[in-house]
Residue, then its C-alpha position, 0 to 999 in steps of 0.5 A: x295948067x302947071x308944068x309936072x316934074x318926072x317922077x324919079x326912076x329909081x328910088x333914092x337911098x337912105x339919108x342921115x338924119x337931120x332938122x327939117x328947116x324950111x325958109x318959110x317955117x313949117x307947113x301951116x294948115x289953112x282955113x279950109x283945112x283946119x275946117x275939115x281936119x279939125x272933124x274927128x270923124x275924119x277918122x275914118x278916112x284912116x283905114x281906107x286911105x292906108x288900103x288904098x296906099x298898100x295898093x302901090x306895090x312898093x308902098x306895101x313891101x316897105x311896110x311890110x318889111x319895116x311896119x309893126x302893126x301887122x305884126x304886134x297884137x295891138x300895132x294897129x293902136x300905135x299906128x294910128x296914135x302915131x299918125x293922128x298925133x302927127x296929123x293935130x301937130x301939123x294942122x293945129x299945134x305950135x310952130x315948134x309942134x309942126x317942126x318937130x312931127x316934120x323932124x320925127x316923120x323923117x327920122x322914120x322915114x329914114x329907116x324904110x328903104x330896101x328892094x321887092x323881093x319879087x315883082x310887082x306890077x309894073x316894079x321887076x324884082x330887086x326894084x328899090x324902094x325907099x319912104x323918100x322917095x318923092x314919087x311915093x310920097x306923092x301917092x301917100x299923100x294923093x290917098x289922104x286928101x281923096x279920102x279926107x274930101x270923100x269922108x267928109x263930104x259923105x258923113x259930114x257935109x257938102x263941099x263946093x267944087x272951090x273948097x275942093x280946090x282950095x282943100x287941095x291947094x293948102x293940103x300942098x303946104x308940107x310938100x318941102x317939109x317932107x322933100x317932095x319937089x315944090x309943084x308935083x302935089x295936085x293943087x286942085x280936084x281935077x289935078x288929083x282925079x286926073x293923079x289917081x286916075x293917071x296911077x291906075x292906067x299906067x299900071x302902077x297901082x297893083x294890089x299884090x298878096x303882100x298887101x291884102x294880107x297887111x289889109x287883113x290886119x288892118x280889117x281884122x285887129x286884135x280887139x276885145x270882144x264887146x268891140x267886135x260890132x264896131x269893128x264890123x261897121x268899120x270894116x264895112x265903112x273902110x270896104x265901101x268907102x274904097x275906089x271899085x276897082x281898089x275894091x274889086x282888087x282886094x277881093x272885097x265884095x259889094x253890091x248896090x245893097x250895100x252901097x245903099x245902106x252906107x249912105x243910109x249909115x252917113x245920113x244917120x251920122x251926119x244928123x248925130x253930128x248936127x247935134x252933137x257939140x263942138x266939144x264932142x265933135x272937134x279935137x281938143x288940139x283944134x279948140x285950144x288952136x281956135x283960142x289961141x288964134x293960130x289957126x284960122x279956123x276960129x273964123x270959120x262958122x260950123x257945117x251947114x246943116 
């Protein structure tokens, strides 16, 4: 069992913007991470991961104070575009692409800091928050890894216990680039589950009214009326993917019948993906990286039926 460093008692303040210099170069997606993240369907993990992140009062406050997806009509589209663009650069771009992505992420984080205007969960009024706080970055990272695995297993293919551990370990390559101390991020599925359960047990995760307001902006975005049916399906999937305790804290209704419907929908998506050619199923950046042989995904076979 590795030793985990204690989380800081207070969030660090803003820092001066500077290039990210890593002795071993920028993080590169390992072969299993590349295999999973090349799937376009993993976009389904975006919304539930954000709702999980917002369940942390300090994250929710930071997004409310500095985010735009809930204040601008199509802010959600810009947020999704930036998130996907950064993921593709880090996972499938050149070393320079990954370096630029990290510098842009850290530049955005430089501007995100403040204080809670009122008590939220276990955090008192005036508690500081910063996007550079390793404890908050760890929570965001864990929610993304958790949801990526959940979406892949539900909509694409099963993942063996060994591969779940391997994916968690490969995902920790991002730590130095974001200023997270080495050894903080979960390196196995067991550590990931223990960390998530611990966050809930300690009371650090508490869905606030701020989080519920932000969630409504995510689940009910401004879209053309023709896209309304698709948005309704995505909303259904997002709510269904949340852990039961978080779903209940948001006040989202759910039932065994809805869970059965979600699994039926996932079965049909899996069947469709088996018939979908890579040119439509995988990100163009992933295919380009495989052709360059800069990304080890080229050596991996497509998921089994």
